[in-house]
C-alpha positions as CSV (number, residue, x, y, z in Angstrom):
1,M,126.8,-65.9,47.8
2,K,127.9,-68.2,44.9
3,K,128.5,-66.9,41.5
4,S,129.8,-68.4,38.3
5,L,131.4,-66.3,35.6
6,F,132.7,-67.7,32.4
7,I,133.8,-66.3,29.1
8,A,132.1,-67.9,26.2
9,A,133.9,-66.1,23.4
10,L,136.5,-63.4,23.0
11,A,137.3,-62.3,19.5
12,L,139.9,-59.7,18.9
13,V,140.2,-58.7,15.3
14,A,141.7,-55.7,13.4
15,G,138.5,-55.3,11.4
16,F,134.9,-56.3,12.4
17,A,134.2,-58.1,9.1
18,S,136.1,-61.2,10.3
19,A,134.1,-61.2,13.6
20,Q,130.7,-61.6,12.1
21,T,130.6,-65.3,12.7
22,T,128.7,-64.6,15.9
23,D,125.3,-62.9,16.3
24,T,125.9,-59.2,17.0
25,I,123.7,-57.1,19.2
26,V,126.1,-54.2,19.5
27,S,126.1,-51.3,17.0
28,L,129.0,-51.0,14.6
29,T,128.4,-47.4,13.9
30,P,130.3,-44.7,15.9
31,S,128.1,-43.1,18.5
32,N,128.2,-40.6,21.4
33,K,128.7,-41.5,25.0
34,N,125.8,-42.5,27.2
35,V,125.6,-41.3,30.8
36,I,126.0,-43.4,34.0
37,L,124.8,-41.1,36.8
38,E,126.0,-42.6,40.1
39,E,124.0,-40.9,42.9
40,Y,125.2,-41.1,46.5
41,T,122.3,-41.1,48.8
42,G,120.8,-42.4,52.1
43,V,117.5,-42.8,53.8
44,N,118.4,-40.2,56.5
45,C,119.4,-37.6,53.9
46,G,116.7,-34.9,53.8
47,Y,117.5,-33.4,50.5
48,C,118.3,-36.7,48.8
49,P,114.7,-37.1,47.4
50,D,115.3,-33.9,45.5
51,G,118.3,-35.6,44.0
52,H,116.2,-38.6,43.1
53,K,113.7,-36.4,41.3
54,I,116.4,-34.6,39.3
55,A,118.0,-37.9,38.3
56,N,114.6,-39.4,37.3
57,Q,113.7,-36.3,35.2
58,L,117.1,-36.4,33.5
59,A,116.6,-40.1,32.6
60,A,113.1,-39.5,31.4
61,A,114.2,-36.6,29.2
62,N,116.9,-38.7,27.6
63,P,115.5,-42.3,27.2
64,G,118.2,-44.8,26.4
65,R,121.0,-42.3,27.1
66,V,121.0,-41.7,30.9
67,F,121.1,-44.5,33.5
68,P,120.9,-43.5,37.2
69,I,122.4,-45.8,39.8
70,N,121.4,-44.9,43.4
71,I,124.2,-45.9,45.8
72,H,123.2,-46.0,49.5
73,T,126.4,-45.4,51.5
74,G,128.0,-43.0,53.9
75,S,126.7,-41.5,57.2
76,Y,123.2,-41.0,56.0
77,A,122.7,-44.6,54.8
78,A,121.1,-46.5,57.7
79,M,120.1,-49.3,55.4
80,Y,120.2,-50.5,51.7
81,Q,124.0,-50.5,51.6
82,T,126.1,-52.9,49.5
83,D,129.6,-54.2,49.9
84,F,130.7,-51.8,47.1
85,G,129.4,-48.4,48.0
86,T,132.1,-47.2,50.4
87,A,134.9,-47.7,47.9
88,L,132.9,-46.1,45.1
89,M,132.1,-43.1,47.4
90,N,135.7,-42.7,48.6
91,Q,137.1,-42.0,45.2
92,T,134.6,-39.2,44.4
93,G,135.8,-36.6,46.8
94,L,132.2,-35.7,47.8
95,D,131.6,-33.5,50.8
96,G,127.9,-33.7,51.2
97,F,124.7,-35.6,50.2
98,P,123.2,-36.0,47.8
99,S,126.2,-36.0,45.4
100,G,126.6,-37.6,42.1
101,T,129.1,-38.4,39.4
102,V,128.5,-38.2,35.7
103,N,130.6,-40.9,34.1
104,R,133.1,-40.5,37.0
105,H,134.5,-37.6,35.0
106,V,136.5,-34.7,36.5
107,F,134.9,-31.6,35.1
108,S,137.0,-29.2,37.3
109,G,139.5,-29.5,40.1
110,S,140.2,-33.1,41.2
111,S,136.8,-34.3,42.4
112,T,134.3,-36.3,40.4
113,A,131.5,-35.5,42.8
114,L,128.9,-33.0,41.6
115,N,126.1,-31.0,43.3
116,R,122.7,-32.1,42.1
117,G,122.2,-28.8,40.4
118,D,125.1,-29.6,38.0
119,W,124.0,-33.1,36.9
120,S,121.9,-32.0,33.9
121,S,124.4,-29.7,32.3
122,R,127.3,-32.1,32.8
123,A,125.3,-35.0,31.4
124,N,124.6,-32.9,28.3
125,T,128.3,-32.3,27.9
126,I,129.1,-36.1,28.1
127,M,126.3,-37.0,25.7
128,S,127.8,-34.6,23.1
129,Q,131.1,-36.4,23.1
130,A,132.1,-39.3,20.8
131,S,132.5,-42.7,22.5
132,P,135.4,-45.0,21.4
133,V,133.3,-48.0,22.3
134,N,129.7,-49.2,21.8
135,I,128.0,-51.6,24.3
136,A,124.9,-53.8,24.2
137,A,123.6,-56.6,26.5
138,E,120.8,-59.0,26.4
139,G,119.8,-62.2,28.3
140,T,117.3,-64.3,30.2
141,L,116.3,-64.6,33.8
142,D,114.7,-67.9,34.9
143,F,111.8,-67.3,37.2
144,V,112.1,-70.6,39.0
145,T,115.9,-71.2,39.2
146,R,116.6,-67.4,39.4
147,E,119.5,-68.0,37.0
148,L,120.6,-65.0,34.9
149,N,122.3,-65.7,31.6
150,L,123.7,-62.4,30.2
151,T,125.6,-61.7,27.0
152,V,127.5,-58.4,26.8
153,Q,129.1,-57.2,23.6
154,L,131.6,-54.3,23.0
155,Y,132.8,-52.9,19.7
156,Y,135.5,-50.3,19.6
157,T,134.9,-47.8,16.8
158,A,138.0,-46.0,17.9
159,S,140.9,-46.8,20.2
160,S,140.5,-46.1,23.9
161,A,142.9,-43.7,25.6
162,A,143.6,-46.5,28.1
163,S,145.2,-49.8,26.9
164,T,142.9,-51.8,29.2
165,N,139.3,-51.1,30.2
166,M,137.0,-52.4,32.9
167,L,133.6,-54.0,32.1
168,N,131.0,-53.6,34.8
169,V,127.7,-55.4,35.3
170,A,125.4,-53.9,38.0
171,I,122.2,-55.2,39.4
172,L,119.7,-52.5,40.3
173,Q,116.2,-52.8,41.9
174,D,113.1,-50.6,41.5
175,N,110.1,-50.3,43.7
176,V,111.8,-50.8,47.1
177,L,109.3,-49.4,49.6
178,G,110.9,-48.1,52.8
179,P,111.7,-45.1,54.9
180,Q,113.2,-41.9,53.6
181,S,113.7,-38.4,55.1
182,G,112.6,-35.4,53.1
183,M,109.9,-37.3,51.1
184,T,108.0,-34.0,50.4
185,Y,110.8,-33.1,48.0
186,N,109.7,-36.0,45.7
187,P,106.0,-36.6,46.4
188,T,105.4,-38.7,43.4
189,Q,107.5,-41.5,45.0
190,V,105.5,-41.5,48.3
191,V,103.3,-44.5,48.8
192,G,101.2,-44.1,52.0
193,N,103.9,-43.3,54.6
194,Q,106.7,-45.0,52.7
195,Y,109.0,-44.0,49.9
196,N,109.3,-45.9,46.6
197,H,113.1,-46.2,45.9
198,Q,114.2,-46.7,42.3
199,H,117.3,-48.0,40.5
200,M,118.9,-48.9,43.8
201,L,122.3,-50.6,43.5
202,R,122.1,-54.1,44.9
203,H,125.1,-55.9,43.5
204,L,128.1,-55.8,41.1
205,I,128.3,-59.1,39.3
206,T,131.8,-58.2,38.0
207,G,133.1,-57.2,41.4
208,Q,134.2,-53.8,42.8
209,W,135.8,-52.4,39.7
210,G,134.7,-54.7,36.9
211,E,136.4,-57.3,34.6
212,T,139.5,-56.4,32.6
213,I,139.2,-55.8,28.9
214,S,142.8,-56.2,27.7
215,T,142.5,-55.0,24.1
216,T,140.9,-51.6,23.4
217,T,142.0,-50.7,19.9
218,A,139.8,-49.7,17.0
219,G,138.0,-52.6,15.4
220,T,138.1,-54.8,18.5
221,F,135.0,-56.9,19.2
222,V,134.5,-58.4,22.7
223,E,131.8,-60.8,23.8
224,K,131.3,-61.8,27.4
225,H,128.8,-64.3,28.9
226,Y,127.8,-64.2,32.6
227,T,125.8,-66.8,34.5
228,Y,124.7,-65.7,37.9
229,T,122.0,-67.1,40.2
230,I,120.1,-64.2,41.9
231,P,119.9,-64.9,45.6
232,N,116.7,-64.4,47.5
233,M,118.3,-61.5,49.4
234,L,120.7,-58.9,48.1
235,G,122.8,-56.2,49.8
236,K,125.3,-55.8,52.6
237,S,125.1,-58.3,55.4
238,G,122.5,-57.2,58.0
239,Q,120.9,-54.8,55.5
240,Q,119.7,-57.2,52.8
241,I,116.3,-56.9,51.2
242,A,114.3,-59.4,49.1
243,A,115.5,-59.5,45.4
244,V,112.2,-59.3,43.5
245,L,113.0,-60.6,40.0
246,D,110.7,-58.5,37.9
247,D,111.9,-55.3,39.7
248,L,115.5,-56.0,38.8
249,K,117.4,-54.4,36.0
250,F,120.9,-54.8,34.8
251,V,123.1,-51.9,33.7
252,V,126.5,-52.5,32.0
253,F,129.2,-49.9,31.4
254,V,132.8,-49.6,30.4
255,A,135.4,-47.6,32.4
256,E,139.0,-46.7,31.9
257,G,140.3,-48.2,35.2
258,H,138.3,-47.2,38.3
259,Q,137.3,-43.8,36.9
260,E,136.2,-42.3,33.6
261,I,133.2,-44.3,32.4
262,L,133.2,-44.3,28.6
263,T,129.6,-45.4,28.0
264,G,126.9,-47.7,29.3
265,T,123.4,-49.1,28.7
266,E,120.7,-51.2,30.3
267,A,120.6,-54.9,29.3
268,N,117.5,-56.3,27.6
269,V,116.6,-59.2,29.9
270,T,113.6,-61.4,29.4
271,I,112.1,-63.4,32.3
272,V,111.5,-67.0,31.3
273,N,110.0,-70.2,32.8
274,V,107.2,-68.2,34.5
275,P,104.8,-70.5,36.5
276,D,101.2,-70.8,35.4
277,I,99.9,-69.6,38.7
278,F,101.8,-67.2,40.9
279,P,100.1,-64.4,42.9
280,R,103.0,-62.7,44.7
281,I,102.5,-60.6,47.8
282,D,104.7,-57.5,47.2
283,E,103.6,-55.4,50.2
284,L,102.1,-55.9,53.6
285,N,101.1,-52.6,55.1
286,A,100.1,-52.6,58.7
287,T,98.7,-49.4,60.3
288,V,97.1,-48.6,63.7
289,S,93.9,-46.7,64.1
290,N,93.7,-43.4,66.0
291,Q,91.6,-45.1,68.7
292,C,93.0,-46.1,72.1
293,D,92.3,-49.8,71.6
294,G,94.2,-52.8,70.4
295,E,93.0,-52.6,66.8
296,A,95.1,-52.5,63.7
297,N,94.5,-52.7,60.0
298,A,96.5,-54.5,57.3
299,S,96.4,-54.6,53.6
300,L,98.2,-56.7,51.0
301,K,99.4,-55.6,47.6
302,I,99.4,-58.7,45.4
303,K,100.7,-58.9,41.8
304,N,99.9,-61.8,39.4
305,V,103.3,-62.6,38.0
306,G,102.1,-66.0,36.7
307,M,100.9,-66.9,33.2
308,N,97.2,-67.4,34.0
309,P,94.5,-65.2,35.6
310,V,93.7,-65.7,39.3
311,S,90.0,-65.9,40.3
312,S,90.2,-66.8,44.0
313,M,92.8,-66.9,46.8
314,T,92.8,-68.0,50.4
315,I,95.2,-65.9,52.5
316,Q,96.5,-67.1,55.9
317,Y,97.5,-64.3,58.3
318,Q,98.7,-64.3,61.9
319,V,99.5,-61.7,64.6
320,A,102.5,-62.4,66.7
321,N,102.1,-65.9,68.1
322,G,98.4,-65.9,67.9
323,A,96.2,-68.4,66.0
324,A,96.4,-68.4,62.2
325,Q,93.3,-67.0,60.5
326,T,92.2,-67.2,56.9
327,Y,90.6,-64.7,54.5
328,D,89.0,-65.7,51.2
329,W,89.2,-63.4,48.2
330,Q,87.3,-63.7,44.9
331,G,87.6,-61.6,41.8
332,T,89.7,-61.3,38.7
333,L,93.4,-60.7,38.8
334,A,94.7,-60.6,35.3
335,V,98.2,-61.5,34.3
336,G,100.6,-58.7,35.3
337,A,97.8,-56.9,37.3
338,T,98.0,-55.8,40.9
339,T,95.2,-55.7,43.5
340,T,95.0,-54.5,47.1
341,I,93.3,-56.7,49.6
342,N,92.2,-55.4,53.0
343,L,92.3,-58.0,55.8
344,P,89.7,-58.0,58.6
345,T,90.5,-55.8,61.6
346,L,93.4,-57.2,63.6
347,N,93.6,-57.3,67.4
348,I,97.1,-56.5,68.7
349,A,98.8,-56.0,72.0
350,I,99.4,-52.3,72.8
351,N,102.7,-50.9,73.8
352,A,104.7,-53.7,72.1
353,D,106.1,-54.5,68.7
354,Q,103.7,-56.9,66.9
355,E,104.8,-59.0,63.9
356,I,102.1,-59.6,61.3
357,S,102.6,-62.3,58.6
358,A,100.6,-63.3,55.6
359,S,100.8,-65.9,52.8
360,V,98.7,-67.2,50.0
361,I,97.8,-70.9,50.8
362,S,95.2,-71.5,48.0
363,V,94.8,-70.3,44.5
364,N,91.8,-71.0,42.2
365,G,90.7,-73.6,44.6
366,E,94.0,-75.5,44.8
367,A,96.3,-75.6,47.8
368,T,99.7,-74.2,47.2
369,T,102.7,-72.8,49.0
370,F,104.2,-69.4,48.6
371,P,106.6,-67.4,50.7
372,A,105.1,-65.5,53.6
373,I,105.6,-61.7,54.0
374,T,105.9,-60.0,57.4
375,S,105.5,-56.5,58.8
376,T,105.9,-55.1,62.3
377,V,103.4,-52.7,63.8
378,R,103.3,-51.0,67.2
379,K,100.6,-49.1,69.0
380,D,101.5,-47.1,72.0
381,V,98.6,-45.9,74.2
382,Y,99.0,-43.9,77.3
383,T,96.3,-43.6,80.0
384,C,96.0,-40.1,81.4
385,G,93.6,-37.4,82.3
386,G,92.9,-34.1,84.0
387,W,95.5,-31.3,83.7
388,M,98.7,-32.3,82.0
389,M,101.8,-30.6,80.7
390,L,103.4,-31.2,77.4
391,E,107.2,-30.5,77.2
392,I,109.2,-30.4,74.0
393,K,112.9,-29.8,73.6
394,T,113.7,-29.0,70.0
395,D,117.0,-29.3,68.2
396,K,118.8,-26.2,66.6
397,Y,116.3,-26.3,63.7
398,G,113.1,-25.6,65.8
399,S,111.5,-23.8,62.8
400,E,111.0,-27.2,61.2
401,N,109.0,-28.5,64.2
402,S,105.3,-28.2,65.2
403,F,102.6,-30.2,67.0
404,K,98.9,-30.7,67.1
405,L,96.7,-32.4,69.7
406,Y,93.6,-33.8,68.2
407,G,90.5,-34.5,70.4
408,P,88.1,-37.5,70.2
409,D,86.2,-35.8,67.3
410,N,89.5,-35.2,65.5
411,S,89.3,-31.5,66.0
412,V,92.5,-29.6,67.0
413,V,92.4,-28.7,70.7
414,L,96.0,-27.5,71.1
415,Q,98.8,-26.7,68.7
416,G,102.2,-25.1,68.7
417,G,105.2,-24.2,66.5
418,P,107.0,-23.7,64.3
419,F,109.5,-22.7,66.9
420,T,112.7,-20.7,66.8
421,N,116.0,-22.1,65.4
422,A,117.6,-22.9,68.7
423,S,117.6,-26.0,71.0
424,K,115.0,-24.8,73.5
425,V,112.4,-26.2,75.9
426,Y,108.8,-25.4,75.4
427,Q,105.9,-26.2,77.8
428,F,102.2,-26.3,77.2
429,D,99.2,-26.9,79.4
430,V,97.0,-29.7,78.2
431,E,93.5,-29.4,79.4
432,P,91.2,-32.1,77.9
433,Q,87.5,-31.1,78.3
434,T,86.1,-34.6,77.6
435,I,87.2,-38.1,78.0
436,G,88.1,-40.2,74.9
437,C,91.0,-40.9,72.7
438,Y,93.3,-38.0,71.9
439,R,96.2,-38.0,69.4
440,L,99.3,-36.0,69.8
441,E,101.2,-35.5,66.5
442,V,104.6,-33.9,66.3
443,K,106.0,-33.0,62.9
444,D,109.3,-32.1,61.3
445,S,109.0,-30.3,57.9
446,Y,112.5,-31.3,56.8
447,G,111.9,-35.0,57.5
448,D,114.7,-35.8,59.9
449,G,113.0,-35.4,63.2
450,M,114.5,-33.4,66.1
451,G,117.7,-35.6,66.5
452,Y,120.2,-33.1,65.0
453,T,121.0,-31.8,68.5
454,S,121.5,-34.3,71.4
455,G,119.2,-34.1,74.4
456,T,116.0,-33.5,72.5
457,Y,112.7,-35.1,73.7
458,I,109.0,-35.1,73.9
459,K,107.5,-35.5,77.3
460,L,104.0,-35.5,78.9
461,Y,103.5,-35.0,82.7
462,D,100.5,-35.5,84.9
463,A,99.3,-33.1,87.7
464,N,101.9,-34.5,90.1
465,H,104.7,-33.9,87.5
466,D,105.1,-37.7,87.1
467,L,106.0,-38.7,83.5
468,I,103.2,-40.2,81.4
469,F,105.6,-40.8,78.6
470,N,109.1,-39.8,77.5
471,Y,110.3,-39.9,73.9
472,P,114.0,-39.2,74.2
473,G,116.1,-38.3,71.2
474,A,113.1,-37.5,69.1
475,N,114.6,-39.4,66.2
476,F,111.6,-39.7,64.0
477,E,111.4,-38.7,60.4
478,S,108.5,-36.5,59.2
479,S,106.1,-37.2,62.1
480,V,105.5,-39.2,65.2
481,S,102.1,-39.8,66.9
482,F,101.0,-40.8,70.5
483,S,97.6,-42.0,71.5
484,L,96.3,-40.6,74.8
485,D,93.5,-42.4,76.5
486,V,92.0,-39.6,78.6
487,I,89.8,-41.1,81.3
488,A,89.1,-37.9,83.2
489,P,88.7,-34.4,81.8
490,V,90.2,-31.3,83.3
491,G,88.3,-30.0,86.4
492,I,87.7,-33.4,87.9
493,E,91.2,-33.4,89.5
494,D,93.3,-30.7,91.0
495,H,97.1,-30.4,90.8
496,I,97.1,-31.9,94.4
497,V,95.9,-35.5,94.3
498,N,96.9,-36.8,97.7
499,A,94.1,-37.2,100.3
500,G,95.1,-40.5,102.0
501,D,93.4,-43.8,101.5
502,I,89.8,-43.5,100.6
503,R,87.6,-46.5,99.9
504,V,84.4,-46.1,97.9
505,F,82.0,-49.1,98.0
506,P,80.1,-50.9,96.6
507,N,81.5,-50.4,93.1
508,P,79.6,-50.9,90.9
509,A,76.6,-49.5,92.8
510,S,72.9,-49.1,92.1
511,T,71.5,-46.8,94.8
512,E,74.1,-45.7,97.3
513,I,77.8,-45.5,97.7
514,S,79.7,-45.4,101.0
515,F,83.0,-43.9,102.0
516,E,85.8,-45.1,104.4
517,A,88.7,-42.6,104.9
518,E,91.5,-41.8,107.3
519,E,90.1,-38.2,107.5
520,S,86.8,-36.6,107.3
521,I,85.3,-36.0,103.9
522,S,84.0,-32.5,103.6
523,N,82.8,-32.5,100.0
524,V,82.0,-34.9,97.2
525,E,81.3,-34.0,93.6
526,I,80.2,-36.4,90.9
527,F,81.1,-35.8,87.2
528,N,79.9,-37.6,84.1
529,M,82.4,-38.6,81.4
530,Q,81.7,-35.3,79.6
531,G,83.1,-33.4,82.6
532,Q,79.7,-32.2,83.7
533,M,79.0,-32.2,87.5
534,V,75.8,-34.2,88.0
535,A,75.6,-34.4,91.8
536,S,77.4,-33.0,94.9
537,E,77.2,-33.1,98.7
538,A,78.9,-31.2,101.5
539,G,79.4,-31.7,105.2
540,D,80.7,-34.7,107.1
541,I,80.0,-37.3,104.4
542,H,79.9,-41.1,104.9
543,S,77.5,-42.1,102.1
544,M,75.8,-40.7,99.1
545,N,72.6,-41.5,97.2
546,I,73.1,-42.1,93.4
547,S,69.8,-43.7,92.5
548,N,68.8,-40.8,90.3
549,L,71.9,-41.1,88.1
550,S,71.8,-42.9,84.8
551,N,73.7,-46.1,84.4
552,G,77.3,-45.6,83.4
553,M,80.8,-44.5,84.5
554,Y,81.4,-41.5,86.7
555,M,84.3,-39.7,88.4
556,L,84.2,-38.6,92.0
557,K,86.1,-35.6,93.3
558,I,86.6,-36.1,97.0
559,T,87.8,-33.4,99.3
560,T,89.5,-34.0,102.7
561,P,91.7,-31.7,104.9
562,S,94.8,-33.2,103.1
563,G,93.6,-32.4,99.6
564,V,91.6,-33.7,96.7
565,S,91.4,-37.2,95.3
566,T,89.6,-38.7,92.3
567,Q,88.0,-42.1,91.9
568,K,86.0,-43.8,89.3
569,I,82.7,-45.6,89.9
570,V,80.2,-47.4,87.8
571,K,76.4,-46.9,88.3
572,K,74.3,-49.9,87.3
């Protein structure tokens, strides 16, 4: 990542009057401190959304005075980290998440870390204190070159307690859609099944601890200029996300060394050189249906960030390595407006990760080139039927867990939980009465799955106690679903399904079916796909007349001295 920093002017004067040869954006009047609330968070932290909510409410109640910075770091931060978060966290003395610091001030003891319940009162304390320095910042961000030109000014209305201060410039990003445990604690930030992260730290232009300000006496005026080209991706290597220009904001603050922030503010940055036409795809949401097929749905959220309205677009989309397809959209997308476009139903391979990509290739009738956006979707479908057994091993917080099994008509046919707070195995008989697509949904009310205790799982067995599926670890967040393609209702097969080799022919058949078996067949029952017995025959059976059956699929329950077997036939 290349950056260029340069100082355009640095005027140090005893009184401000002699410094007025430059345009001033900073206030000359003594003022109280503003609050920089650094919140330490992570996507696997169940209570962190409650911290986000408190920080957002505090900022909304104090516009222009409180500036939250969400720092993803520590054991709960599986993604969204930066190269700066660990060092920032290590100086706080925090012992849990979420934690926050208010101007990195030590209010008691030796730690700057505060419980989220203390943020508001501590922020009010800071905002009531006089600041020795005022700060202001403004600049431009070029839409095409992605170059930021930022001017930061400081004016010391009193002398700082420290002979040198540190000036920090932070890049934050709003509207980052992604996973988050405990989303129910901040429902206003939930978009579909994702979480809308705000004021997320992406980079520190001035480095880990800022740029040194060497004179901090009363009457000192400081002006700094920063030029920085925003890369396409920001964040720690391996955890970078796209840097969306109009979702970025820039917070500047002054600290005494690595601790004790004196004050801060958000820079006033104007985006310039915006193209005439630019419909940007901000989101590609891919979801699978509840049906046991290879269908998926995808929608695009497109924002017009250009200077002119958009009346038509051609969108090219592709599933995995399949053929590219196009979709034509017509309407009115005003400047700054956002629209959601639903693509035609997609066909995907089941039981495999499938990448879906989309891009805009034509706007207002003219071919163009814009970056593609991608999303990965997976649809697991398990073929099963007859009597089954669901087995769930919870972690030590079983009271957070429950499940429901939905039938083909979306009615609940089986449910269980919440369970006891102990890592324990639970077993349930699953007895589907009809064929069709069933959906098993397992939930965790806290939002961190069942992975707190090792050895947890979700398993489904057939009548032979063979695994239909095994979901070890159970490391989902709020919920996980499984599609079950039930091809035989309970009653068509017994727990013993081993009667030697039996051949049924012809198949399909129109009038009669015949049997070849190693043993004699003493009984044959025919069931329709609703589990109803429609024909039967007993004795020494070698063939069976089916001419009176309606066309369709049927299940045979065939009894021999060794046991019972099931087979599927088609009547045509």
